[in-house]
C-alpha positions as CSV (number, residue, x, y, z in Angstrom):
1,M,-93.8,8.3,28.0
2,R,-90.4,6.7,27.7
3,I,-90.4,3.0,26.8
4,L,-87.4,0.6,26.7
5,H,-87.6,-2.2,24.2
6,F,-85.3,-5.2,24.2
7,A,-85.6,-8.9,23.2
8,D,-83.9,-12.3,22.7
9,L,-81.7,-12.5,25.7
10,H,-81.2,-16.3,25.3
11,L,-79.6,-16.9,28.7
12,G,-77.9,-20.3,28.5
13,V,-76.2,-20.0,25.1
14,E,-72.8,-21.7,25.5
15,N,-71.4,-21.2,22.0
16,Y,-67.6,-20.6,22.0
17,S,-67.2,-20.9,25.7
18,H,-65.4,-22.8,28.4
19,L,-66.0,-23.6,32.0
20,D,-65.1,-20.6,34.3
21,P,-63.2,-22.2,37.2
22,A,-64.1,-19.4,39.5
23,T,-67.9,-19.9,39.2
24,G,-68.3,-23.3,37.7
25,L,-70.5,-21.8,35.0
26,S,-70.1,-21.2,31.3
27,S,-67.7,-18.4,30.5
28,C,-70.2,-16.6,28.3
29,F,-73.0,-16.8,30.9
30,G,-71.5,-13.7,32.6
31,D,-71.4,-11.9,29.2
32,F,-75.1,-12.4,28.7
33,L,-75.9,-11.2,32.3
34,A,-73.6,-8.2,31.9
35,T,-75.6,-6.9,28.9
36,L,-78.8,-7.5,30.7
37,D,-77.4,-5.4,33.6
38,E,-76.7,-2.6,31.2
39,V,-80.4,-2.6,30.2
40,V,-81.6,-2.6,33.8
41,D,-79.1,0.1,34.8
42,F,-80.1,2.3,31.9
43,A,-83.8,2.0,32.8
44,L,-83.2,2.9,36.4
45,A,-81.0,5.9,35.6
46,N,-82.9,7.4,32.7
47,D,-86.5,7.9,33.8
48,I,-87.9,4.9,31.8
49,D,-91.7,4.5,32.3
50,M,-92.1,1.0,31.0
51,V,-89.9,-1.9,29.9
52,L,-91.0,-4.2,27.0
53,F,-89.2,-7.6,26.7
54,C,-90.2,-9.2,23.5
55,G,-89.5,-12.8,24.1
56,D,-86.9,-15.6,24.4
57,A,-85.5,-15.1,27.9
58,Y,-83.6,-18.4,27.7
59,R,-81.8,-20.6,25.2
60,S,-83.7,-23.7,26.4
61,R,-87.3,-24.4,26.9
62,E,-86.4,-25.7,30.4
63,P,-83.8,-23.3,31.8
64,N,-81.9,-24.4,34.8
65,C,-82.4,-22.9,38.3
66,T,-79.3,-20.7,38.1
67,Q,-80.4,-19.1,34.8
68,Q,-83.9,-18.5,36.2
69,R,-82.5,-17.0,39.4
70,E,-80.2,-14.6,37.6
71,F,-82.9,-13.5,35.2
72,A,-85.4,-13.0,38.1
73,K,-82.9,-10.8,40.0
74,R,-82.7,-8.3,37.2
75,I,-86.5,-8.2,36.6
76,K,-87.0,-7.7,40.4
77,R,-84.7,-4.6,40.2
78,L,-87.0,-3.1,37.6
79,A,-90.2,-4.1,39.5
80,A,-88.9,-2.8,42.8
81,S,-88.2,0.6,41.2
82,H,-91.9,0.8,40.1
83,I,-91.1,0.3,36.4
84,P,-93.8,-1.9,34.8
85,T,-92.1,-4.6,32.9
86,L,-93.9,-6.8,30.3
87,L,-92.5,-10.2,29.5
88,L,-93.7,-11.5,26.2
89,V,-93.5,-15.3,25.6
90,G,-91.3,-16.2,22.7
91,N,-90.7,-19.6,20.9
92,H,-87.8,-20.5,23.2
93,D,-89.9,-19.8,26.3
94,L,-92.6,-22.4,25.3
95,P,-92.6,-26.0,26.7
96,N,-92.8,-29.0,24.4
97,A,-96.1,-30.1,26.1
98,I,-99.2,-28.0,26.4
99,S,-99.7,-28.8,30.1
100,R,-96.2,-27.6,31.1
101,A,-95.5,-24.0,32.2
102,T,-93.7,-21.5,30.1
103,A,-90.2,-20.4,31.1
104,V,-91.4,-17.0,32.5
105,E,-94.8,-18.1,33.9
106,I,-93.5,-18.1,37.4
107,F,-93.7,-14.3,37.5
108,D,-97.4,-14.5,36.7
109,T,-98.0,-17.3,39.2
110,L,-96.4,-15.3,42.0
111,A,-98.3,-12.2,41.0
112,I,-95.1,-10.1,41.1
113,E,-96.1,-6.4,41.2
114,N,-95.2,-4.4,38.1
115,V,-94.4,-7.5,36.1
116,I,-96.9,-8.6,33.4
117,V,-96.5,-11.9,31.6
118,A,-98.0,-11.8,28.1
119,N,-98.5,-15.5,27.3
120,R,-101.6,-15.1,25.1
121,P,-102.9,-12.7,22.5
122,A,-104.7,-10.0,24.4
123,I,-104.8,-6.3,25.3
124,Y,-102.9,-5.5,28.5
125,R,-103.5,-2.1,30.1
126,V,-100.4,-0.9,31.9
127,N,-100.3,2.1,34.3
128,T,-97.1,4.1,34.4
129,K,-96.0,7.3,36.3
130,H,-96.7,9.2,33.1
131,G,-100.0,7.7,32.1
132,A,-101.6,4.5,30.9
133,A,-101.0,2.5,27.8
134,Q,-102.7,-0.3,25.9
135,I,-100.3,-3.1,25.1
136,A,-101.5,-5.4,22.3
137,A,-99.6,-8.6,22.7
138,L,-98.8,-11.2,20.0
139,P,-96.7,-14.0,21.7
140,W,-95.4,-16.9,19.8
141,L,-98.2,-19.2,18.8
142,R,-98.1,-22.7,20.2
143,R,-98.4,-25.2,17.4
144,S,-100.5,-27.3,19.9
145,T,-103.1,-24.6,19.9
146,L,-103.6,-25.2,16.2
147,L,-103.4,-29.0,16.3
148,S,-106.0,-29.2,19.0
149,Q,-108.6,-27.9,16.6
150,E,-110.7,-30.2,14.4
151,G,-109.6,-30.9,10.9
152,T,-105.9,-30.5,11.5
153,K,-104.9,-34.1,12.0
154,N,-103.5,-34.7,8.5
155,L,-102.1,-31.3,7.7
156,T,-98.7,-31.1,6.1
157,L,-96.0,-28.9,7.7
158,E,-96.6,-26.2,5.1
159,E,-100.3,-26.3,5.7
160,I,-99.7,-26.0,9.4
161,Q,-97.5,-22.9,8.9
162,H,-100.2,-21.2,6.7
163,R,-102.8,-22.0,9.4
164,Q,-100.6,-20.4,12.0
165,E,-100.2,-17.3,9.9
166,D,-103.9,-17.1,9.5
167,M,-104.5,-17.5,13.2
168,L,-101.9,-14.8,14.1
169,T,-103.5,-12.4,11.6
170,H,-106.9,-13.1,13.1
171,F,-105.7,-12.6,16.7
172,L,-104.1,-9.3,15.8
173,A,-107.2,-8.0,13.9
174,A,-109.4,-8.9,16.9
175,E,-107.0,-7.0,19.3
176,I,-107.0,-3.9,17.0
177,K,-110.8,-3.8,17.2
178,E,-110.6,-3.7,21.0
179,L,-108.2,-0.7,21.1
180,D,-109.5,2.6,22.4
181,P,-108.3,5.2,19.8
182,K,-108.2,7.8,22.6
183,E,-105.5,6.0,24.5
184,L,-101.9,5.3,23.7
185,A,-101.5,1.9,22.0
186,I,-98.3,-0.2,21.5
187,L,-97.9,-3.6,19.9
188,V,-95.5,-6.2,21.1
189,A,-94.9,-9.3,19.0
190,H,-92.6,-12.2,18.8
191,V,-92.8,-13.1,15.1
192,S,-91.0,-13.2,11.8
193,L,-91.9,-10.6,9.2
194,S,-91.4,-11.3,5.5
195,C,-89.2,-8.1,5.0
196,A,-86.9,-8.7,8.0
197,R,-83.2,-9.4,7.6
198,A,-82.5,-12.8,9.3
199,G,-79.6,-13.3,11.7
200,S,-78.2,-15.9,14.1
201,E,-81.7,-17.0,15.0
202,K,-81.6,-19.3,12.0
203,A,-79.2,-21.6,13.8
204,M,-81.6,-21.7,16.8
205,M,-84.9,-22.2,15.1
206,I,-87.3,-24.7,16.5
207,G,-89.3,-25.9,13.5
208,S,-90.4,-23.6,10.7
209,D,-91.5,-20.0,11.3
210,P,-94.9,-18.6,10.5
211,I,-94.2,-15.4,8.5
212,L,-96.4,-12.3,8.4
213,P,-96.3,-9.3,6.1
214,L,-95.3,-5.9,7.4
215,S,-98.7,-4.5,6.5
216,C,-100.3,-6.8,9.1
217,L,-98.5,-5.0,12.0
218,A,-97.9,-1.5,10.7
219,N,-101.3,-0.1,11.9
220,H,-101.4,3.6,12.6
221,L,-103.3,3.0,15.9
222,F,-100.0,1.9,17.3
223,S,-97.5,4.5,18.4
224,Y,-94.8,1.9,18.4
225,V,-94.4,-1.7,17.4
226,A,-91.8,-3.6,19.4
227,L,-90.6,-6.9,17.9
228,G,-88.6,-9.9,19.0
229,H,-87.4,-13.1,17.4
230,I,-85.0,-11.8,14.7
231,H,-81.5,-11.2,16.1
232,Q,-80.4,-8.4,13.9
233,S,-81.6,-5.0,15.1
234,Q,-83.5,-3.2,12.3
235,I,-86.2,-0.6,11.6
236,L,-88.8,-1.9,9.2
237,S,-91.0,1.2,9.2
238,Y,-91.0,4.7,10.6
239,D,-94.7,5.5,10.3
240,P,-95.6,3.8,12.5
241,P,-92.2,2.7,14.0
242,V,-91.9,-1.1,13.5
243,V,-88.6,-2.2,15.2
244,Y,-86.7,-5.3,15.9
245,S,-84.3,-4.6,18.8
246,G,-82.2,-7.7,18.0
247,S,-80.5,-9.9,20.5
248,L,-78.5,-8.4,23.3
249,Q,-75.4,-10.6,22.7
250,R,-73.7,-12.1,19.7
251,I,-74.7,-15.7,19.3
252,D,-72.3,-16.8,16.5
253,F,-70.1,-15.3,13.7
254,S,-73.1,-14.3,11.6
255,D,-73.5,-11.5,14.2
256,E,-69.9,-10.5,13.9
257,R,-70.5,-7.0,12.4
258,E,-74.0,-6.5,13.9
259,P,-74.4,-3.9,16.7
260,K,-76.2,-5.2,19.8
261,G,-78.4,-3.2,22.2
262,F,-81.9,-2.0,22.8
263,F,-84.2,0.8,21.7
264,V,-85.8,3.6,23.7
265,A,-89.0,5.1,22.3
266,Q,-90.5,8.4,23.6
267,V,-94.1,9.1,22.9
268,D,-95.3,12.6,23.5
269,S,-98.8,13.8,24.3
270,G,-99.7,14.1,20.7
271,R,-98.8,10.5,20.1
272,E,-95.7,11.4,18.1
273,T,-92.9,8.9,18.6
274,C,-89.2,9.3,18.4
275,F,-86.8,6.4,19.1
276,D,-83.1,5.6,19.1
277,F,-80.8,2.6,19.4
278,H,-78.5,2.2,22.5
279,P,-75.6,-0.2,22.0
280,V,-74.4,-2.5,24.8
281,K,-70.9,-3.8,25.3
282,A,-71.5,-7.2,23.6
283,R,-68.6,-9.6,23.3
284,R,-66.7,-9.0,20.0
285,F,-66.4,-11.7,17.4
286,V,-63.4,-11.4,15.1
287,T,-62.5,-13.4,12.0
288,I,-58.9,-13.4,10.8
289,P,-58.6,-14.8,7.3
290,V,-55.2,-16.0,6.1
291,D,-54.4,-17.4,2.6
292,I,-51.4,-19.7,2.3
293,S,-49.9,-20.5,-1.1
294,P,-47.8,-23.6,-2.0
295,Q,-44.7,-21.3,-2.1
296,D,-45.1,-20.2,1.5
297,V,-42.5,-22.2,3.5
298,N,-43.6,-21.0,7.0
299,P,-47.4,-20.7,7.1
300,T,-47.5,-20.5,10.9
301,K,-45.4,-17.3,10.7
302,L,-47.8,-15.8,8.2
303,V,-50.8,-16.5,10.5
304,V,-49.1,-15.1,13.5
305,E,-48.2,-11.9,11.6
306,A,-51.9,-11.6,10.5
307,I,-52.9,-11.8,14.1
308,A,-50.4,-9.2,15.2
309,Q,-51.9,-6.8,12.6
310,R,-55.2,-6.9,14.3
311,G,-53.7,-5.4,17.5
312,D,-56.0,-4.9,20.5
313,E,-59.0,-6.0,18.4
314,V,-58.5,-9.6,19.5
315,R,-58.2,-8.9,23.2
316,D,-61.1,-10.4,25.1
317,A,-62.8,-11.3,21.8
318,I,-64.0,-14.6,20.4
319,V,-61.6,-15.1,17.5
320,R,-61.9,-17.4,14.5
321,V,-58.7,-17.9,12.5
322,R,-59.7,-19.0,9.0
323,I,-56.8,-20.5,7.1
324,A,-57.0,-21.4,3.4
325,I,-54.1,-23.7,2.8
326,P,-52.9,-26.3,0.2
327,E,-53.0,-29.9,1.4
328,S,-49.2,-30.2,1.1
329,S,-48.7,-27.3,3.6
330,E,-51.3,-28.3,6.2
331,R,-48.8,-30.2,8.4
332,L,-46.7,-27.1,8.6
333,V,-49.3,-25.2,10.6
334,S,-48.7,-25.1,14.4
335,E,-52.0,-24.6,16.2
336,S,-50.2,-24.3,19.5
337,E,-48.2,-21.3,18.2
338,I,-51.4,-19.7,16.9
339,C,-53.2,-20.1,20.2
340,Q,-50.1,-18.6,22.0
341,A,-50.4,-15.6,19.7
342,L,-54.0,-15.3,20.7
343,Q,-53.6,-15.8,24.5
344,E,-55.4,-12.5,25.2
345,A,-58.5,-13.6,23.3
346,K,-61.5,-14.9,25.2
347,Y,-61.9,-18.0,23.0
348,V,-60.1,-19.2,19.9
349,T,-61.3,-21.5,17.1
350,I,-59.1,-22.4,14.1
351,A,-60.9,-23.3,10.8
352,K,-58.7,-24.8,8.1
353,E,-60.0,-24.7,4.5
354,V,-57.7,-27.3,3.0
355,E,-57.3,-27.2,-0.8
356,R,-57.1,-30.9,-1.7
357,E,-54.9,-31.8,-4.6
358,Q,-57.0,-32.6,-7.7
359,C,-56.8,-36.2,-8.8
360,I,-56.4,-36.3,-12.5
361,R,-58.1,-39.2,-14.1
362,L,-56.9,-40.0,-17.6
363,S,-59.2,-43.0,-17.9
364,S,-61.9,-40.7,-19.2
365,W,-59.7,-39.7,-22.1
366,P,-59.6,-41.9,-25.2
367,S,-56.0,-43.3,-25.1
368,K,-55.4,-42.5,-28.8
369,E,-56.3,-38.9,-28.4
370,I,-54.1,-37.8,-25.4
371,T,-50.4,-37.3,-25.8
372,P,-47.8,-37.2,-23.1
373,L,-47.5,-33.5,-23.5
374,D,-51.3,-33.1,-23.1
375,A,-51.1,-35.1,-19.9
376,L,-48.3,-32.9,-18.6
377,N,-50.2,-29.8,-19.5
378,M,-53.3,-31.1,-17.5
379,Y,-51.1,-31.9,-14.5
380,L,-49.5,-28.5,-14.4
381,K,-52.9,-26.7,-14.7
382,A,-54.2,-28.8,-11.8
383,K,-51.2,-27.7,-9.7
384,K,-52.2,-24.1,-10.3
385,G,-48.6,-22.8,-10.6
386,S,-47.7,-19.5,-12.1
387,A,-48.1,-19.1,-15.9
388,Q,-44.4,-18.5,-16.3
389,R,-43.4,-21.6,-14.4
390,T,-46.0,-23.7,-16.3
391,E,-44.6,-22.5,-19.7
392,V,-41.0,-23.3,-18.7
393,L,-41.9,-26.8,-17.5
394,L,-43.9,-27.5,-20.6
395,E,-40.9,-26.5,-22.7
396,Y,-38.6,-28.8,-20.8
397,G,-41.2,-31.5,-20.9
398,E,-41.5,-31.2,-24.7
399,R,-37.7,-31.4,-25.1
400,L,-37.5,-34.5,-22.8
401,I,-40.4,-36.2,-24.7
402,Q,-38.7,-35.5,-28.0
403,Q,-35.4,-36.8,-26.7
404,L,-37.0,-40.0,-25.6
405,R,-38.6,-40.4,-29.0
406,D,-35.3,-39.8,-30.8
407,N,-33.5,-42.4,-28.6
408,S,-36.3,-44.8,-29.3
409,Q,-36.0,-44.3,-33.0
410,N,-32.2,-44.7,-33.0
411,G,-32.5,-47.9,-30.9
412,A,-35.0,-49.3,-33.4
413,S,-32.7,-48.5,-36.4
């Protein structure tokens, strides 16, 4: 059985984007749909038996109609090709009120054939063209589920988090007891594990995460454990495979060097599993750092030269130019010239790290203990010039101070 596992689509993210005049939509909306199309096209062309989406279809709890329509189009392609597709509910799919529908609940309401919405902890039995599978689902736990219980009214946030972790552990243990050891079993979960390497999801968190240990999920009854919520793809265990697919698109610059894609797992008749990562053409994020010194008379030229050195890397990329520059040189930077040099980029942001001149306060020094030469020495050190230049200026300063003293003494006599 061949299983495709992906997660964290987050349709509706609009970081580093502008309005596309041709569509009236965010420029990055098409990027996110393009990677989803890669997933669907791969599934249709490579004999995939089942697709597991492990949560967070949208950026918002309440996606707009266009986002829902475009997501549904892709899921319909899978369903119409008789590929069972399980949609696990993630934290971004949950409404902020218990009576409201989840973002993917419409598929369940319309009873779309070959689409399963896993919105509660349960065992879902899925039939594919190469046999049946038991899917143990652990969707994101609604905090309202916990707070509706007795004795939770005055809990602190930390206590609520611990209770959530206990509930998730209890739900999973109950599901494991229900599994038929003779049938293929797979776990899908939208959860944080203590050993996972965090990514751009940190900037999108809604509240605090309940965190589970790896040992809680790595049960040998499962031939594969498909995870969502953490945006960096990573393999936490090989026996059994415990895998975060990561997000399909880069969300911010914390994802700059992270590969984006999905996993395909193949389980043979002996329940042995092999799996591999398939990258997608995610939008590139590129950072160009430039350090400007006080001696540089044309900082804009240096920035443009640094951009030219990156060549085609900036074409169609989201580019951040990070300029470390002294305060005295800040006005010499032409952002319009920098943007002109990056006209082939998809989006440009310029971040200046201005080194403010240190204000030397002599009031903290006892006036009888500091000499004019000491004060000059402090000033030169604060300016952070070269050692040779500092030495020369101190020498000239000492001569001048001595000359003033001599003139003063001659005048007094």
